[in-house]
Every structure is written in C-alpha cells, then in structure tokens.
N, C-alpha and C positions, 0 to 999 in steps of 0.2 A: 100664213096669214099676213096680209098687208099691214104695214105700220103707217104712221102718219109723219114719219121723219125721213129725210134723205140728206145726203152730204154733197156739197159742191166745192170746187175750187175755181176761182177765176185765175187762169193760167198766166205765166209771165208775159205773154204777148198782149193779153187784154190789159194788164196793169200798165205795161210800157206805153201802150197806145192811148191810155187815158179813158178806157171804156168802163171803168168800175161803176160809176154813177148810172150810166145808161143800162148796163146789164142788171144792176140791182133794181132799177126801176121796172124793167121787164119782169123780173122775178116777183117783185111785190105786186105789180099790176095783175099778175096771173094768180094771185091769191095766196102766195106763200108768205108765212111769217118767219122772220129770222130769229132762231132760237139761240144761236151762237155765231159770232163772226170775229175774225181778226186778220190783219195783214201780217204776214210772216215770210220767211224765205227758207225753203228746204235746203239742207246740205245735200251733198252727193249721197251720203249714207242714208239720209231720210228718204230721198227719192228712190233709192234702191230698195229700201224696206217697204215703202208705200206701194211700189209697183212690182214687188217680188213675184207676183202671179205671172208677170210677163218676162221673167228673167231668161227664159230660153228662146224668146222670140227675137228675130233679127233686128228689130227696131229698139230693143231695150236700152242699149248704150246711148243712142240718140235721145230717147225719151228721158232718161235720167239726166243727161246733160242739159236738155231744154228746161226740165222742171226745176232744176237747181240754178238756173241762169239768172234769176231775178225774183223779186217778190211775187207772192201769190196772195189772194184773199180766200181764206177758207171759211166755210159757213155750214151750219146745220140748219136746214129748212124744215118747216112744218106745214102740213096741209093734208087733208084726206087724200089717200092714194098718192102720196108724195113721190115715191120713186118713179112710178109710171108716168105721172103727170109731168114731172120734171124732165124725164127723157124726151117726152113729146116737145116740151118747151125749148130744149136745147137743140134738137134736130139731129140729123145723121152726123156721124163722125167726120165724114168728108163734106165740107161745106158746099161743094158743088152738087151734092145729092140731098142737101137739107131743104126742107120745105120753106117756102117764103114766110118771112116774119119770125122764123126761129132765131135763137141767139147765134148759133153757128152760121146761119145764112147771112146774118147782119154783121157779125163781128169777127169771124174766123177767116184766115187767109189760106189755109191748107189743112190737110189731114194731120200733119205734125203740129202745126200751130193753130189749134182749133178752138181757141178762146176759153173753153170751160170744160171742167170735168163734172160728170154726174154719176152717182152710184148706179150700178146696174141691178141691184137686188136689195131687199130689206136687210139681209144679213150683212152684205158689204157696206151698206149705209151705216150700220151700227159700228162695224169694225173701223171704217174710214173716219167716222166722226170721233171715235175714241182715240184714234191715232193723233189727231190734231187738238183735241180739247179734253181738259179734265172735267170731272163732274161739276165742279163749282163754276165753270165757264159756260154752262149750258142752262138756258132758262126756259 
C-alpha cells in the first residue's frame, strides 16, 4: 500500500553549487510538504551504512566517498503518492536521460553527481527517513 511520505537528500554537489533553494522550490511547487529537514554531513561510516544495499556494486566506494565529501540536506516529504510522484519529479538517474524540467535534468552534472536522492519504495522511504531523523524531528 502506498504511503504519503518519501525521503530525499540533496547531495553534496547540489549543496556546493548553491542549488538548495531552487531545488526546494521545485519540490514545494510540485505539492510536497516538508515534514522534516536538516543540513548535515554523513561520515564515511554513515554513507556505508546508508548505501549498504549497494556494497557489492563496483561503484560503492566512489558513492561512499562522494556522499561523505560535503554537507547534504536530508528531508522527509509528504504528499499523496509521494514516492512515485517524487521519482517522476527528480527524473532518471542519468541526467542525460532525465525528462526536461526534472530536478536532475536541471541541476545534475553526471550519473555520479546527480543532485538528489529519492527513495525507490515506501519501505525504503521509511527506513531512510528513520536513518536521518528521530521521531521528534518529524512533523
């Protein structure tokens, strides 16, 4: 059953390039309510734990290094059909393949530095949100 919450991270490339405001504007303009949000930086251990599902993939080391390289903005978003709608809003993982007007088409520079993370399922949205936020931080 679909839930009304998803999780996102504005990745280090977005933060470094000053895209936080523009990306948050796209998110809220698409009807998402921010239920929790903070700027933080993942340690290498945090990034390894968060992306453990990819630990056997050849890009894992590079992903961990990138995601721990600078601050991120983590957020829990709320909207009907949140996971699916957010995946449409962010666009394909490879910005070259992303639809016009999507966050990755506008703000990503490569598959590796693709501006934003979006949960791929309701279950992962709950797990990922709980990784970054305690219950008292979610409204």
